[in-house]
mmCIF file of the C-alpha atoms, coordinates in Angstrom:
data_MODEL
# 
_entry.id   MODEL 
# 
loop_
_atom_site.group_PDB 
_atom_site.id 
_atom_site.type_symbol 
_atom_site.label_atom_id 
_atom_site.label_alt_id 
_atom_site.label_comp_id 
_atom_site.label_asym_id 
_atom_site.label_entity_id 
_atom_site.label_seq_id 
_atom_site.pdbx_PDB_ins_code 
_atom_site.Cartn_x 
_atom_site.Cartn_y 
_atom_site.Cartn_z 
_atom_site.occupancy 
_atom_site.B_iso_or_equiv 
_atom_site.pdbx_formal_charge 
_atom_site.auth_seq_id 
_atom_site.auth_comp_id 
_atom_site.auth_asym_id 
_atom_site.auth_atom_id 
_atom_site.pdbx_PDB_model_num 
ATOM 1   C CA . UNK A 1 1   ? 0.002   -0.019 0.032  1.00 0.00 ? 1   UNK A CA 1 
ATOM 2   C CA . UNK A 1 2   ? 1.347   3.430  -0.950 1.00 0.00 ? 2   UNK A CA 1 
ATOM 3   C CA . UNK A 1 3   ? 1.518   6.236  1.596  1.00 0.00 ? 3   UNK A CA 1 
ATOM 4   C CA . UNK A 1 4   ? -0.977  9.050  1.069  1.00 0.00 ? 4   UNK A CA 1 
ATOM 5   C CA . UNK A 1 5   ? -0.009  11.805 -1.272 1.00 0.00 ? 5   UNK A CA 1 
ATOM 6   C CA . UNK A 1 6   ? 1.009   15.030 0.462  1.00 0.00 ? 6   UNK A CA 1 
ATOM 7   C CA . UNK A 1 7   ? -2.202  16.815 -0.614 1.00 0.00 ? 7   UNK A CA 1 
ATOM 8   C CA . UNK A 1 8   ? -4.207  13.890 0.984  1.00 0.00 ? 8   UNK A CA 1 
ATOM 9   C CA . UNK A 1 9   ? -2.463  14.015 4.372  1.00 0.00 ? 9   UNK A CA 1 
ATOM 10  C CA . UNK A 1 10  ? -4.477  15.633 7.116  1.00 0.00 ? 10  UNK A CA 1 
ATOM 11  C CA . UNK A 1 11  ? -2.492  17.833 9.429  1.00 0.00 ? 11  UNK A CA 1 
ATOM 12  C CA . UNK A 1 12  ? -4.070  18.287 12.871 1.00 0.00 ? 12  UNK A CA 1 
ATOM 13  C CA . UNK A 1 13  ? -3.564  21.783 14.107 1.00 0.00 ? 13  UNK A CA 1 
ATOM 14  C CA . UNK A 1 14  ? -1.641  21.897 17.361 1.00 0.00 ? 14  UNK A CA 1 
ATOM 15  C CA . UNK A 1 15  ? -4.205  23.899 19.402 1.00 0.00 ? 15  UNK A CA 1 
ATOM 16  C CA . UNK A 1 16  ? -3.155  25.284 22.792 1.00 0.00 ? 16  UNK A CA 1 
ATOM 17  C CA . UNK A 1 17  ? -5.576  27.015 25.164 1.00 0.00 ? 17  UNK A CA 1 
ATOM 18  C CA . UNK A 1 18  ? -3.928  29.842 27.157 1.00 0.00 ? 18  UNK A CA 1 
ATOM 19  C CA . UNK A 1 19  ? -5.946  30.948 30.173 1.00 0.00 ? 19  UNK A CA 1 
ATOM 20  C CA . UNK A 1 20  ? -4.546  34.020 31.929 1.00 0.00 ? 20  UNK A CA 1 
ATOM 21  C CA . UNK A 1 21  ? -6.313  37.116 33.262 1.00 0.00 ? 21  UNK A CA 1 
ATOM 22  C CA . UNK A 1 22  ? -3.294  39.269 32.521 1.00 0.00 ? 22  UNK A CA 1 
ATOM 23  C CA . UNK A 1 23  ? -3.917  40.400 28.921 1.00 0.00 ? 23  UNK A CA 1 
ATOM 24  C CA . UNK A 1 24  ? -0.293  41.302 28.337 1.00 0.00 ? 24  UNK A CA 1 
ATOM 25  C CA . UNK A 1 25  ? 0.946   37.852 29.381 1.00 0.00 ? 25  UNK A CA 1 
ATOM 26  C CA . UNK A 1 26  ? -1.811  36.115 27.468 1.00 0.00 ? 26  UNK A CA 1 
ATOM 27  C CA . UNK A 1 27  ? -1.004  38.014 24.251 1.00 0.00 ? 27  UNK A CA 1 
ATOM 28  C CA . UNK A 1 28  ? 2.732   37.428 24.726 1.00 0.00 ? 28  UNK A CA 1 
ATOM 29  C CA . UNK A 1 29  ? 2.235   33.666 25.081 1.00 0.00 ? 29  UNK A CA 1 
ATOM 30  C CA . UNK A 1 30  ? -0.115  33.705 22.087 1.00 0.00 ? 30  UNK A CA 1 
ATOM 31  C CA . UNK A 1 31  ? 2.502   35.406 19.895 1.00 0.00 ? 31  UNK A CA 1 
ATOM 32  C CA . UNK A 1 32  ? 5.198   33.033 21.079 1.00 0.00 ? 32  UNK A CA 1 
ATOM 33  C CA . UNK A 1 33  ? 3.238   29.957 20.228 1.00 0.00 ? 33  UNK A CA 1 
ATOM 34  C CA . UNK A 1 34  ? 1.912   31.306 16.926 1.00 0.00 ? 34  UNK A CA 1 
ATOM 35  C CA . UNK A 1 35  ? 5.492   32.055 15.814 1.00 0.00 ? 35  UNK A CA 1 
ATOM 36  C CA . UNK A 1 36  ? 6.379   28.392 16.516 1.00 0.00 ? 36  UNK A CA 1 
ATOM 37  C CA . UNK A 1 37  ? 3.482   26.902 14.546 1.00 0.00 ? 37  UNK A CA 1 
ATOM 38  C CA . UNK A 1 38  ? 0.898   26.410 17.225 1.00 0.00 ? 38  UNK A CA 1 
ATOM 39  C CA . UNK A 1 39  ? -2.702  27.608 17.100 1.00 0.00 ? 39  UNK A CA 1 
ATOM 40  C CA . UNK A 1 40  ? -3.290  29.472 20.354 1.00 0.00 ? 40  UNK A CA 1 
ATOM 41  C CA . UNK A 1 41  ? -6.776  30.133 21.755 1.00 0.00 ? 41  UNK A CA 1 
ATOM 42  C CA . UNK A 1 42  ? -6.638  32.904 24.294 1.00 0.00 ? 42  UNK A CA 1 
ATOM 43  C CA . UNK A 1 43  ? -9.023  32.938 27.267 1.00 0.00 ? 43  UNK A CA 1 
ATOM 44  C CA . UNK A 1 44  ? -9.220  35.739 29.856 1.00 0.00 ? 44  UNK A CA 1 
ATOM 45  C CA . UNK A 1 45  ? -10.716 33.650 32.619 1.00 0.00 ? 45  UNK A CA 1 
ATOM 46  C CA . UNK A 1 46  ? -11.947 30.260 33.783 1.00 0.00 ? 46  UNK A CA 1 
ATOM 47  C CA . UNK A 1 47  ? -15.522 31.481 33.401 1.00 0.00 ? 47  UNK A CA 1 
ATOM 48  C CA . UNK A 1 48  ? -14.870 32.261 29.744 1.00 0.00 ? 48  UNK A CA 1 
ATOM 49  C CA . UNK A 1 49  ? -13.528 28.760 29.201 1.00 0.00 ? 49  UNK A CA 1 
ATOM 50  C CA . UNK A 1 50  ? -16.591 27.179 30.804 1.00 0.00 ? 50  UNK A CA 1 
ATOM 51  C CA . UNK A 1 51  ? -18.901 29.290 28.679 1.00 0.00 ? 51  UNK A CA 1 
ATOM 52  C CA . UNK A 1 52  ? -17.072 28.307 25.494 1.00 0.00 ? 52  UNK A CA 1 
ATOM 53  C CA . UNK A 1 53  ? -16.242 24.721 26.287 1.00 0.00 ? 53  UNK A CA 1 
ATOM 54  C CA . UNK A 1 54  ? -18.100 23.270 23.289 1.00 0.00 ? 54  UNK A CA 1 
ATOM 55  C CA . UNK A 1 55  ? -15.714 25.131 20.880 1.00 0.00 ? 55  UNK A CA 1 
ATOM 56  C CA . UNK A 1 56  ? -12.637 23.990 22.841 1.00 0.00 ? 56  UNK A CA 1 
ATOM 57  C CA . UNK A 1 57  ? -13.140 20.217 22.730 1.00 0.00 ? 57  UNK A CA 1 
ATOM 58  C CA . UNK A 1 58  ? -10.221 19.752 20.225 1.00 0.00 ? 58  UNK A CA 1 
ATOM 59  C CA . UNK A 1 59  ? -7.698  21.562 22.436 1.00 0.00 ? 59  UNK A CA 1 
ATOM 60  C CA . UNK A 1 60  ? -4.707  19.274 23.075 1.00 0.00 ? 60  UNK A CA 1 
ATOM 61  C CA . UNK A 1 61  ? -2.675  21.368 25.523 1.00 0.00 ? 61  UNK A CA 1 
ATOM 62  C CA . UNK A 1 62  ? -3.803  23.942 28.127 1.00 0.00 ? 62  UNK A CA 1 
ATOM 63  C CA . UNK A 1 63  ? -1.576  26.508 29.723 1.00 0.00 ? 63  UNK A CA 1 
ATOM 64  C CA . UNK A 1 64  ? -3.160  27.889 32.915 1.00 0.00 ? 64  UNK A CA 1 
ATOM 65  C CA . UNK A 1 65  ? -2.280  30.781 35.128 1.00 0.00 ? 65  UNK A CA 1 
ATOM 66  C CA . UNK A 1 66  ? -2.992  29.772 38.743 1.00 0.00 ? 66  UNK A CA 1 
ATOM 67  C CA . UNK A 1 67  ? -4.064  32.997 40.408 1.00 0.00 ? 67  UNK A CA 1 
ATOM 68  C CA . UNK A 1 68  ? -7.003  34.463 38.501 1.00 0.00 ? 68  UNK A CA 1 
ATOM 69  C CA . UNK A 1 69  ? -10.212 36.131 39.697 1.00 0.00 ? 69  UNK A CA 1 
ATOM 70  C CA . UNK A 1 70  ? -13.136 33.806 40.046 1.00 0.00 ? 70  UNK A CA 1 
ATOM 71  C CA . UNK A 1 71  ? -11.710 30.350 39.369 1.00 0.00 ? 71  UNK A CA 1 
ATOM 72  C CA . UNK A 1 72  ? -8.030  29.535 40.024 1.00 0.00 ? 72  UNK A CA 1 
ATOM 73  C CA . UNK A 1 73  ? -6.220  27.534 37.397 1.00 0.00 ? 73  UNK A CA 1 
ATOM 74  C CA . UNK A 1 74  ? -6.531  24.385 39.534 1.00 0.00 ? 74  UNK A CA 1 
ATOM 75  C CA . UNK A 1 75  ? -10.273 24.902 40.150 1.00 0.00 ? 75  UNK A CA 1 
ATOM 76  C CA . UNK A 1 76  ? -10.835 25.341 36.424 1.00 0.00 ? 76  UNK A CA 1 
ATOM 77  C CA . UNK A 1 77  ? -8.823  22.207 35.610 1.00 0.00 ? 77  UNK A CA 1 
ATOM 78  C CA . UNK A 1 78  ? -10.810 20.227 38.201 1.00 0.00 ? 78  UNK A CA 1 
ATOM 79  C CA . UNK A 1 79  ? -14.042 21.260 36.522 1.00 0.00 ? 79  UNK A CA 1 
ATOM 80  C CA . UNK A 1 80  ? -12.682 20.570 33.059 1.00 0.00 ? 80  UNK A CA 1 
ATOM 81  C CA . UNK A 1 81  ? -11.514 17.122 34.074 1.00 0.00 ? 81  UNK A CA 1 
ATOM 82  C CA . UNK A 1 82  ? -14.928 16.309 35.514 1.00 0.00 ? 82  UNK A CA 1 
ATOM 83  C CA . UNK A 1 83  ? -16.518 17.209 32.169 1.00 0.00 ? 83  UNK A CA 1 
ATOM 84  C CA . UNK A 1 84  ? -14.164 14.836 30.281 1.00 0.00 ? 84  UNK A CA 1 
ATOM 85  C CA . UNK A 1 85  ? -11.593 17.443 29.066 1.00 0.00 ? 85  UNK A CA 1 
ATOM 86  C CA . UNK A 1 86  ? -8.444  15.447 28.357 1.00 0.00 ? 86  UNK A CA 1 
ATOM 87  C CA . UNK A 1 87  ? -5.872  18.020 27.315 1.00 0.00 ? 87  UNK A CA 1 
ATOM 88  C CA . UNK A 1 88  ? -2.380  17.912 28.778 1.00 0.00 ? 88  UNK A CA 1 
ATOM 89  C CA . UNK A 1 89  ? -2.170  20.790 31.338 1.00 0.00 ? 89  UNK A CA 1 
ATOM 90  C CA . UNK A 1 90  ? 0.681   23.030 32.353 1.00 0.00 ? 90  UNK A CA 1 
ATOM 91  C CA . UNK A 1 91  ? 0.413   25.582 35.176 1.00 0.00 ? 91  UNK A CA 1 
ATOM 92  C CA . UNK A 1 92  ? 2.144   28.943 35.642 1.00 0.00 ? 92  UNK A CA 1 
ATOM 93  C CA . UNK A 1 93  ? 2.332   30.638 38.996 1.00 0.00 ? 93  UNK A CA 1 
ATOM 94  C CA . UNK A 1 94  ? 4.422   33.183 40.853 1.00 0.00 ? 94  UNK A CA 1 
ATOM 95  C CA . UNK A 1 95  ? 3.561   31.538 44.145 1.00 0.00 ? 95  UNK A CA 1 
ATOM 96  C CA . UNK A 1 96  ? 3.928   27.736 44.357 1.00 0.00 ? 96  UNK A CA 1 
ATOM 97  C CA . UNK A 1 97  ? 3.151   25.947 47.636 1.00 0.00 ? 97  UNK A CA 1 
ATOM 98  C CA . UNK A 1 98  ? 3.504   22.316 48.511 1.00 0.00 ? 98  UNK A CA 1 
ATOM 99  C CA . UNK A 1 99  ? -0.326  22.089 48.734 1.00 0.00 ? 99  UNK A CA 1 
ATOM 100 C CA . UNK A 1 100 ? -0.652  23.501 45.200 1.00 0.00 ? 100 UNK A CA 1 
ATOM 101 C CA . UNK A 1 101 ? 1.989   21.125 43.845 1.00 0.00 ? 101 UNK A CA 1 
ATOM 102 C CA . UNK A 1 102 ? 0.186   18.125 45.468 1.00 0.00 ? 102 UNK A CA 1 
ATOM 103 C CA . UNK A 1 103 ? -3.208  19.167 44.006 1.00 0.00 ? 103 UNK A CA 1 
ATOM 104 C CA . UNK A 1 104 ? -1.630  19.797 40.608 1.00 0.00 ? 104 UNK A CA 1 
ATOM 105 C CA . UNK A 1 105 ? -0.194  16.245 40.687 1.00 0.00 ? 105 UNK A CA 1 
ATOM 106 C CA . UNK A 1 106 ? -3.647  14.805 41.576 1.00 0.00 ? 106 UNK A CA 1 
ATOM 107 C CA . UNK A 1 107 ? -5.142  16.671 38.602 1.00 0.00 ? 107 UNK A CA 1 
ATOM 108 C CA . UNK A 1 108 ? -2.495  15.445 36.215 1.00 0.00 ? 108 UNK A CA 1 
ATOM 109 C CA . UNK A 1 109 ? -0.711  18.763 35.631 1.00 0.00 ? 109 UNK A CA 1 
ATOM 110 C CA . UNK A 1 110 ? 2.246   17.947 33.455 1.00 0.00 ? 110 UNK A CA 1 
ATOM 111 C CA . UNK A 1 111 ? 4.462   20.743 34.746 1.00 0.00 ? 111 UNK A CA 1 
ATOM 112 C CA . UNK A 1 112 ? 4.415   23.819 36.960 1.00 0.00 ? 112 UNK A CA 1 
ATOM 113 C CA . UNK A 1 113 ? 6.342   26.875 35.863 1.00 0.00 ? 113 UNK A CA 1 
ATOM 114 C CA . UNK A 1 114 ? 7.464   29.576 38.230 1.00 0.00 ? 114 UNK A CA 1 
ATOM 115 C CA . UNK A 1 115 ? 7.067   33.167 36.954 1.00 0.00 ? 115 UNK A CA 1 
ATOM 116 C CA . UNK A 1 116 ? 8.886   34.599 35.147 1.00 0.00 ? 116 UNK A CA 1 
ATOM 117 C CA . UNK A 1 117 ? 8.893   31.782 32.578 1.00 0.00 ? 117 UNK A CA 1 
ATOM 118 C CA . UNK A 1 118 ? 11.727  31.301 30.122 1.00 0.00 ? 118 UNK A CA 1 
ATOM 119 C CA . UNK A 1 119 ? 10.376  31.025 26.602 1.00 0.00 ? 119 UNK A CA 1 
ATOM 120 C CA . UNK A 1 120 ? 12.690  28.176 25.576 1.00 0.00 ? 120 UNK A CA 1 
ATOM 121 C CA . UNK A 1 121 ? 11.677  26.009 28.595 1.00 0.00 ? 121 UNK A CA 1 
ATOM 122 C CA . UNK A 1 122 ? 8.009   26.730 27.979 1.00 0.00 ? 122 UNK A CA 1 
ATOM 123 C CA . UNK A 1 123 ? 8.293   25.859 24.266 1.00 0.00 ? 123 UNK A CA 1 
ATOM 124 C CA . UNK A 1 124 ? 10.090  22.621 25.094 1.00 0.00 ? 124 UNK A CA 1 
ATOM 125 C CA . UNK A 1 125 ? 7.483   21.584 27.618 1.00 0.00 ? 125 UNK A CA 1 
ATOM 126 C CA . UNK A 1 126 ? 4.597   22.418 25.318 1.00 0.00 ? 126 UNK A CA 1 
ATOM 127 C CA . UNK A 1 127 ? 6.217   20.370 22.501 1.00 0.00 ? 127 UNK A CA 1 
ATOM 128 C CA . UNK A 1 128 ? 6.530   17.448 24.951 1.00 0.00 ? 128 UNK A CA 1 
ATOM 129 C CA . UNK A 1 129 ? 2.894   17.906 26.060 1.00 0.00 ? 129 UNK A CA 1 
ATOM 130 C CA . UNK A 1 130 ? 1.720   17.660 22.413 1.00 0.00 ? 130 UNK A CA 1 
ATOM 131 C CA . UNK A 1 131 ? 3.704   14.475 22.000 1.00 0.00 ? 131 UNK A CA 1 
ATOM 132 C CA . UNK A 1 132 ? 2.206   13.032 25.218 1.00 0.00 ? 132 UNK A CA 1 
ATOM 133 C CA . UNK A 1 133 ? -1.298  13.936 24.001 1.00 0.00 ? 133 UNK A CA 1 
ATOM 134 C CA . UNK A 1 134 ? -0.786  12.321 20.624 1.00 0.00 ? 134 UNK A CA 1 
ATOM 135 C CA . UNK A 1 135 ? 0.600   9.189  22.256 1.00 0.00 ? 135 UNK A CA 1 
ATOM 136 C CA . UNK A 1 136 ? -2.255  9.113  24.773 1.00 0.00 ? 136 UNK A CA 1 
ATOM 137 C CA . UNK A 1 137 ? 0.144   9.288  27.740 1.00 0.00 ? 137 UNK A CA 1 
ATOM 138 C CA . UNK A 1 138 ? -0.655  11.143 30.933 1.00 0.00 ? 138 UNK A CA 1 
ATOM 139 C CA . UNK A 1 139 ? 1.761   13.888 31.889 1.00 0.00 ? 139 UNK A CA 1 
ATOM 140 C CA . UNK A 1 140 ? 4.733   13.134 34.113 1.00 0.00 ? 140 UNK A CA 1 
ATOM 141 C CA . UNK A 1 141 ? 4.359   15.653 36.938 1.00 0.00 ? 141 UNK A CA 1 
ATOM 142 C CA . UNK A 1 142 ? 7.349   17.926 37.551 1.00 0.00 ? 142 UNK A CA 1 
ATOM 143 C CA . UNK A 1 143 ? 8.030   21.413 38.809 1.00 0.00 ? 143 UNK A CA 1 
ATOM 144 C CA . UNK A 1 144 ? 9.752   23.665 36.384 1.00 0.00 ? 144 UNK A CA 1 
ATOM 145 C CA . UNK A 1 145 ? 12.466  26.077 37.253 1.00 0.00 ? 145 UNK A CA 1 
ATOM 146 C CA . UNK A 1 146 ? 12.327  29.796 36.461 1.00 0.00 ? 146 UNK A CA 1 
# 
């Protein structure tokens, strides 16, 4: 059997959901990922994500800020998981506690980044998260360095 011709190959967009109440950070992450071939979806809050969940079902990776008004990143992820949302999740926070790390591990957070986040480390972890998603593997929990 011959492989499909290039024009017949379907390329799945690498969609990443970025949830951050800080519009400057959200836009910066969006530009970074767009420049590297990802399709970012920018969300200003957990409430926005819940309201638009039907259009986000094909998201493969989610990057969450932890401290946001309304729902924290972990609260949002808990709700998403209970609704069947299977994206690989990464968390960003300026303040990481042992309790937060433990809860993140229980929720299957692939990695926690301490602010400020280095672009190269973030890009590498996101690439790994897409690979994990495509292979159907749960994330290996770790805490990222600044």
